[in-house]
SEKE-453541 format. One line per field, with one value per residue (C-alpha): residue number from 1; residue in one letter; x, y negated, z negated. Coordinates in pm, 1 decimal, padded with zeros to 6 digits. Each point is the difference from the previous one (the first is absolute). Layout:
BEGIN
num: NUM ...
residu: A ...
xx: X ...
yy: Y ...
zz: Z ...
//
This chain:
BEGIN
num: 1 2 3 4 5 6 7 8 9 10 11 12 13 14 15 16 17 18 19 20 21 22 23 24 25 26 27 28 29 30 31 32 33 34 35 36 37 38 39 40 41 42 43 44 45 46 47 48 49 50 51 52 53 54 55 56 57 58 59 60 61 62 63 64 65 66 67 68 69 70 71 72 73 74 75 76 77 78 79 80 81 82 83 84 85 86 87 88 89 90 91 92 93 94 95 96 97 98 99 100 101 102 103 104 105 106 107 108 109 110 111 112 113 114 115 116 117 118 119 120 121 122 123 124 125 126 127 128 129 130 131 132 133 134 135 136 137 138 139 140 141 142 143 144 145 146 147 148 149 150 151 152 153 154 155 156 157 158 159 160 161 162 163 164 165 166 167 168 169 170 171 172 173 174 175 176 177 178 179 180 181 182 183 184 185 186 187 188 189 190 191 192 193 194 195 196 197
residu: X X X X X X X X X X X X X X X X X X X X X X X X X X X X X X X X X X X X X X X X X X X X X X X X X X X X X X X X X X X X X X X X X X X X X X X X X X X X X X X X X X X X X X X X X X X X X X X X X X X X X X X X X X X X X X X X X X X X X X X X X X X X X X X X X X X X X X X X X X X X X X X X X X X X X X X X X X X X X X X X X X X X X X X X X X X X X X X X X X X X X X X X X X X X X X X X X X X X X
xx: 00000.0 00123.6 00074.0 -00333.0 -00207.3 -00154.2 -00071.6 -00173.2 -00144.1 -00198.4 -00326.0 00096.7 00321.2 -00178.3 -00037.5 00356.0 00189.6 00335.4 00007.9 -00071.1 -00188.2 00131.6 00165.1 00168.5 00165.8 00338.3 -00107.0 -00327.0 00073.6 -00364.1 -00356.3 -00303.0 -00339.2 -00317.9 -00359.4 -00268.9 -00373.6 -00193.4 -00284.0 -00284.7 00002.6 -00377.6 -00219.7 -00121.9 -00362.8 -00059.8 -00043.3 00162.1 00284.1 00315.2 00193.5 -00200.7 00165.2 00364.4 00220.4 00359.8 00253.9 00263.2 00300.2 00332.6 00351.3 00306.5 00327.9 00345.7 00222.4 00345.6 00139.6 00372.8 00209.6 00043.0 00346.2 00214.0 -00106.6 00342.1 00247.4 00316.5 -00119.0 -00229.7 -00273.7 -00206.9 00211.3 -00135.4 -00358.7 -00000.7 -00090.4 -00165.8 -00295.3 -00115.7 00179.7 -00177.7 -00081.0 -00153.7 -00198.6 -00130.1 -00109.1 -00175.4 -00194.5 -00089.9 -00115.7 -00206.6 -00166.8 -00057.5 -00163.7 -00284.3 -00044.4 -00099.6 00281.8 00011.2 00200.1 00113.3 00135.2 00076.5 -00334.3 -00240.8 -00053.1 -00166.7 -00163.4 -00094.4 00252.8 00135.5 00315.7 -00130.9 00334.5 00370.5 00244.7 00369.1 00268.6 00359.4 00267.4 00363.2 -00105.5 -00236.0 00179.9 00054.0 -00327.6 -00366.6 -00179.4 -00368.0 -00317.2 -00289.2 -00355.4 -00248.9 -00377.7 -00259.7 -00252.1 -00338.7 -00143.5 -00377.0 -00229.8 -00326.9 -00311.0 -00211.3 -00370.4 -00270.6 -00197.9 -00300.7 00052.4 -00010.3 -00303.5 -00194.0 00062.5 -00298.1 00121.9 00377.0 00192.2 -00321.1 -00077.8 00134.0 00152.7 -00215.7 -00033.5 -00167.9 -00241.5 -00176.1 -00363.1 -00267.8 -00355.1 -00249.9 -00218.4 -00348.2 00001.3 -00124.8 -00334.0 -00045.1 -00260.7 -00160.0 -00061.5 -00145.6 -00232.6 -00109.4 -00098.1 -00184.5 -00223.2 -00052.2 00020.0 00315.4 -00097.9
yy: 00000.0 -00349.0 -00270.6 -00175.4 00317.8 -00090.2 -00342.0 -00064.9 -00350.4 -00197.9 -00164.4 -00287.8 -00120.1 -00196.4 00268.3 -00031.2 00312.9 -00177.5 -00096.4 00343.1 -00077.7 00260.8 00334.2 00169.3 00334.7 00056.5 00352.9 00192.8 00369.0 00111.1 -00126.6 00206.3 -00144.5 00140.6 -00081.8 00215.6 00018.8 00131.0 00221.7 00134.8 00369.3 00005.6 00090.9 -00287.8 -00010.2 00062.5 -00335.2 -00199.6 -00239.5 00199.4 -00325.9 -00060.8 00308.5 -00094.2 -00289.8 -00104.2 00021.5 -00275.2 00051.9 00104.4 -00056.5 00165.3 -00150.4 00126.2 -00296.4 -00128.2 -00343.0 -00057.8 -00165.6 -00373.9 -00038.2 -00272.5 -00173.2 00052.9 00288.0 -00202.3 -00199.2 00052.1 -00261.3 00128.6 -00210.3 -00318.4 00124.4 00118.3 00361.9 00219.8 00104.8 00048.5 00250.0 00333.6 -00113.4 -00328.2 00170.3 00260.3 -00277.4 -00181.0 00315.7 00051.1 -00363.4 00047.0 00307.5 -00174.8 -00300.0 00225.1 -00231.2 00153.3 00035.1 00069.0 00301.3 00008.2 00329.1 00125.9 00185.3 -00238.3 -00322.5 00030.3 -00285.1 -00022.4 00254.7 00037.1 00180.6 00301.0 00155.1 -00063.5 00289.0 -00083.6 00263.4 -00071.7 00262.0 00002.5 -00079.6 -00285.3 -00172.0 -00328.0 -00012.0 00009.6 00311.6 -00031.2 00189.1 -00247.0 00128.7 -00265.7 00021.7 -00215.1 -00192.9 00013.2 -00352.3 -00048.9 -00297.0 00002.3 -00204.4 -00118.3 00090.1 -00188.0 00233.2 -00049.6 -00146.0 00263.1 -00167.2 00044.9 00374.6 00171.6 00355.3 -00041.8 00149.4 00080.9 -00370.3 -00139.8 -00340.6 -00307.4 -00051.4 -00285.1 00172.7 -00312.5 -00123.6 00257.7 -00018.9 00197.7 00249.8 00109.1 00329.6 00307.2 00127.3 00363.0 00220.7 00084.6 -00366.6 -00059.0 00306.4 -00113.2 -00343.2 00161.8 00221.3 -00220.5 -00341.8 -00145.4 00041.7
zz: 00000.0 00072.3 -00255.3 00050.1 -00000.4 -00333.1 -00137.8 -00328.8 -00021.6 -00257.4 00095.4 -00226.4 -00158.4 -00269.2 -00264.9 -00129.5 00099.0 -00013.2 00366.2 00148.7 00317.4 00239.7 -00067.8 00293.2 -00074.4 00161.7 00087.3 -00013.7 -00036.2 00023.0 00001.8 -00092.8 00091.9 -00153.8 00097.2 -00160.5 00065.8 -00300.6 00124.8 -00209.8 -00087.2 -00025.9 00297.6 00216.1 00112.3 00371.9 00171.2 -00284.9 00076.6 -00076.5 -00042.1 -00319.4 -00150.5 00056.3 -00100.9 00059.3 -00279.4 -00029.2 00229.8 -00151.0 00132.9 -00149.2 00118.5 -00082.5 00065.6 -00074.2 -00075.9 00034.6 -00264.6 00033.2 00140.0 00142.5 00320.4 00155.1 -00026.1 -00059.3 -00305.9 -00298.0 00046.4 -00293.9 -00238.9 00157.7 00018.6 00361.8 00055.5 00259.9 -00215.9 -00357.1 -00218.0 -00061.4 -00354.6 00123.1 00276.2 -00245.3 -00236.3 00286.8 00087.3 -00368.4 -00020.3 00314.3 -00152.0 -00334.2 00170.1 00123.6 00297.3 00336.1 00250.8 00370.8 00115.4 00363.5 00132.3 00347.6 00003.7 -00165.1 -00193.7 -00340.9 -00189.4 -00366.2 -00123.7 -00352.4 -00101.2 -00190.3 -00090.9 00038.7 -00019.5 00006.2 00039.6 -00094.0 00054.0 00111.1 00358.4 -00087.8 -00288.3 00188.3 00191.7 -00093.4 00123.5 -00089.3 00075.6 00001.5 -00016.6 00106.3 -00008.0 00170.5 -00208.3 00171.6 -00014.2 00016.7 -00015.8 -00190.8 00067.1 -00294.4 00011.3 -00191.1 -00226.0 -00222.9 -00343.9 -00270.8 -00161.8 00327.6 00005.5 -00152.1 00057.2 -00008.2 00290.6 00192.1 00043.6 00322.4 00041.9 00052.6 00374.6 00187.2 00238.4 00127.5 -00030.6 -00077.6 00138.8 -00207.3 00186.5 -00108.3 -00184.2 00183.5 -00125.5 -00078.0 00169.4 -00335.7 -00079.4 00348.5 -00036.9 -00347.0 00135.9 00294.3 -00223.1 -00305.0 00160.8 -00153.2 -00364.5
//
């Protein structure tokens, strides 16, 4: 995978994660994308909309990525002493990722396969061994937060509900014109034989 195969970006830089606005791994070893549709195990009535019996789970992305140690900008001189370096040190990058997770602010994850919005870092696993002592090798598990929007509905005041949950909301149904009541056949027969007494 190329150097820009995965980019992790904040939606906003205003929540105070010490200046972390863009995280670009130096190498992405692997990406695992997961999209799951939860489907009912119960039978579905013939003719019913099957889509009513399934829903999408939040997407997950697991990325194994590496960040190189912050070294000198040039090979012939150590520029880190004067504050110039190629990138953050592994310790600083790790802290930035921890701060990003702790902020609980949605991030955007751009991979070579797909762009994800509203992701949170669910877990961070860092491995340090003799081969990775001077770099940051991290496995980041990110999960999508499904965002919805609700619409308020006006309901009847509790004092207007005579039978609790069975009472429907007050609805304006327009002007009503009364109609004469239907007369029963028994009343009409009674008036015919006894003369309306």
